[in-house]
Structure formats: structure tokens, C-alpha cells
DRENVO-967848 format. One record per residue (C-alpha): x, y, z. Coordinates in steps of 0.25 Angstrom, whole numbers, padded with zeros to 4 digits, always signed. Layout:
BEGIN
XYZ ...
END
This chain:
BEGIN
-0418-0248+0138 -0415-0260+0145 -0410-0263+0161 -0404-0276+0165 -0400-0276+0179 -0387-0286+0180 -0384-0295+0192 -0368-0297+0193 -0362-0304+0206 -0350-0302+0212 -0342-0316+0218 -0338-0308+0231 -0351-0298+0232 -0366-0299+0233 -0373-0298+0218 -0373-0284+0213 -0382-0278+0201 -0381-0267+0190 -0389-0262+0180 -0386-0263+0166 -0396-0255+0155 -0394-0256+0140 -0396-0244+0133 -0396-0245+0118 -0385-0254+0119 -0378-0248+0129 -0377-0254+0143 -0376-0246+0154 -0372-0251+0168 -0368-0246+0182 -0353-0247+0187 -0349-0261+0190 -0348-0257+0205 -0367-0256+0203 -0365-0241+0208 -0375-0230+0201 -0366-0217+0198 -0375-0207+0195 -0371-0199+0182 -0365-0187+0184 -0368-0175+0174 -0359-0173+0162 -0347-0165+0165 -0347-0152+0157 -0333-0148+0157 -0325-0153+0144 -0319-0167+0143 -0304-0168+0142 -0299-0170+0129 -0292-0184+0129 -0278-0184+0121 -0275-0191+0108 -0289-0196+0107 -0299-0194+0095 -0311-0184+0100 -0303-0180+0113 -0300-0167+0109 -0309-0155+0114 -0321-0154+0103 -0327-0142+0098 -0314-0135+0096 -0314-0124+0085 -0328-0124+0085 -0329-0138+0079 -0341-0146+0085 -0340-0157+0094 -0344-0168+0082 -0335-0163+0072 -0324-0163+0083 -0326-0178+0087 -0328-0182+0073 -0314-0175+0069 -0307-0181+0081 -0313-0195+0080 -0314-0196+0064 -0329-0201+0062 -0343-0194+0062 -0347-0192+0075 -0360-0202+0072 -0350-0212+0068 -0341-0209+0080 -0353-0210+0090 -0359-0224+0083 -0344-0230+0086 -0344-0225+0099 -0357-0230+0102 -0353-0244+0097 -0340-0243+0104 -0349-0240+0118 -0358-0253+0115 -0349-0262+0110 -0337-0259+0120 -0345-0254+0136 -0340-0264+0145 -0329-0271+0137 -0319-0260+0129 -0324-0250+0141 -0332-0248+0152 -0337-0233+0153 -0343-0228+0168 -0357-0228+0170 -0358-0213+0168 -0350-0215+0156 -0360-0226+0150 -0371-0217+0156 -0367-0205+0148 -0364-0213+0134 -0378-0220+0134 -0383-0206+0137 -0377-0199+0124 -0380-0212+0117 -0394-0209+0119 -0393-0194+0118 -0388-0197+0103 -0399-0209+0101 -0411-0201+0107 -0406-0187+0109 -0409-0180+0122 -0414-0188+0134 -0429-0186+0135 -0436-0192+0145 -0451-0191+0141 -0446-0201+0131 -0439-0211+0140 -0446-0222+0147 -0446-0220+0163 -0434-0224+0170 -0435-0231+0185 -0429-0222+0197 -0420-0234+0199 -0416-0236+0186 -0403-0229+0191 -0394-0232+0177 -0407-0228+0169 -0409-0214+0176 -0394-0213+0176 -0395-0214+0160 -0405-0205+0159 -0399-0195+0165 -0387-0194+0158 -0394-0194+0146 -0403-0182+0149 -0389-0175+0154 -0387-0175+0139 -0398-0165+0138 -0401-0160+0124 -0386-0165+0118 -0385-0168+0103 -0384-0179+0097 -0370-0176+0091 -0364-0171+0105 -0369-0184+0111 -0362-0192+0101 -0349-0183+0103 -0351-0185+0118 -0352-0199+0117 -0340-0201+0108 -0331-0192+0117 -0336-0201+0130 -0334-0213+0126 -0320-0210+0122 -0318-0202+0135 -0322-0215+0142 -0317-0227+0133 -0301-0226+0128 -0306-0237+0118 -0315-0229+0110 -0305-0221+0102 -0298-0233+0097 -0310-0239+0093 -0314-0226+0085 -0300-0225+0079 -0301-0239+0075 -0311-0236+0068 -0306-0223+0060 -0295-0233+0056 -0304-0242+0050 -0312-0231+0043 -0300-0226+0038 -0295-0238+0032 -0309-0244+0025 -0309-0228+0020 -0294-0231+0015 -0298-0244+0008 -0310-0238+0003 -0302-0226-0004 -0291-0237-0008 -0301-0247-0016 -0306-0234-0023 -0294-0230-0027 -0290-0245-0031 -0302-0245-0039 -0300-0230-0045 -0288-0236-0050 -0293-0250-0055 -0302-0242-0064 -0290-0232-0070 -0281-0245-0071 -0293-0251-0080 -0296-0241-0088 -0282-0239-0092 -0280-0252-0097 -0293-0251-0105 -0287-0239-0111 -0273-0246-0114 -0280-0256-0121 -0279-0258-0137 
END
């Protein structure tokens, strides 16, 4: 992890500073106002479903696991869906969408949970007392407890969809492209089959 302090000035006010931290390519920085907001514990109450959005319906219905539910609603295997979500987060953060400080903390913590498993203080380097961002990040990661890797992937996708309305169209466009490629593949396969049958028929009619 690399932390850098970036000085930013304002034409009408004194120079201020903010801290940016890059974690595996994901950059965290406090809100523009420069205020350090304490990370709140996640709300245990179930999220309200979002209408007409893939993955919005409550999962776990009829005994269906969260993994299979989110795969059936989005149309991709969980691993592939999570990979798309991670790429979207890295590419679009600060450009196509602007998650809050707390949302970024949660997304990065979930990514760490998927990548490294539960937080282990003995295996992590020391964080200074005044490193507010580093301590917030660790606190959020530790709050995930022993959450399973697949559950962390599911929550990452659901949270990304909740805090950015552009994520669902992004996934849908990939789904359409994947279906089109599959149609072309099947079409090419059928064309080759028909061409082979035609050649065999022509040969059988030759004197």
C-alpha cells in the first residue's frame, strides 16, 4: 500500500491537503471537503430491492443461494461478474461514478476479503495512529469477519450496483455482446456443417 499526500489549492481560500491511498490499483481519498467521516458498521437490515434492475430482487428466495440467485439474475457466473465489477470500479471510479468515502472503504474491504480472506492483524504491517485512512480501511475490512469469498463477491456486485446506476447497463452490454458472439459461433458452425453436407451430396451425384 502506498500513501501520498496531495496538495490542492483554491483560488479563494488557503491551500488545503487531502490524502490519497492506492490499494491494489484502487484509490481511496476522503470526501472533497477534507472531512474524515468515521466508518459506520454495516446495517444488518435487508436492502430494499431496486425495481427492474438485474440482481435487484431479494436473494435466497425458495432456498436459492445468494450465488445462484445473482448468477441467474445477471446472466453471468459469479467469478466473471465480480471480475467485470472490479474492472468497472477501477476504470470508472472518479469518472463515470463517484462513490462516497464509506462506499469506497466497503468496496475495497470486500475486494481484500476476496483476495486475501479475513483480516489478520498479525499478517499486516503496522498502521500509524495518525493514518486515519489506513485505520478506517482496516476497521472496515475487519468488520467483515469470516465472510466467505463468494459472499464477499456477491456483496461487492450488489453494492456497486446500488451506488452506481451505470453498472447494470455496463453488464447488460457485455451480456448482449456475449450472446451475439455465441450466435455468430453457432451460425458459423451450422454454415460449415451445411457446406460439408453440400460437398458430400455434389460428390455423390458425379458420374
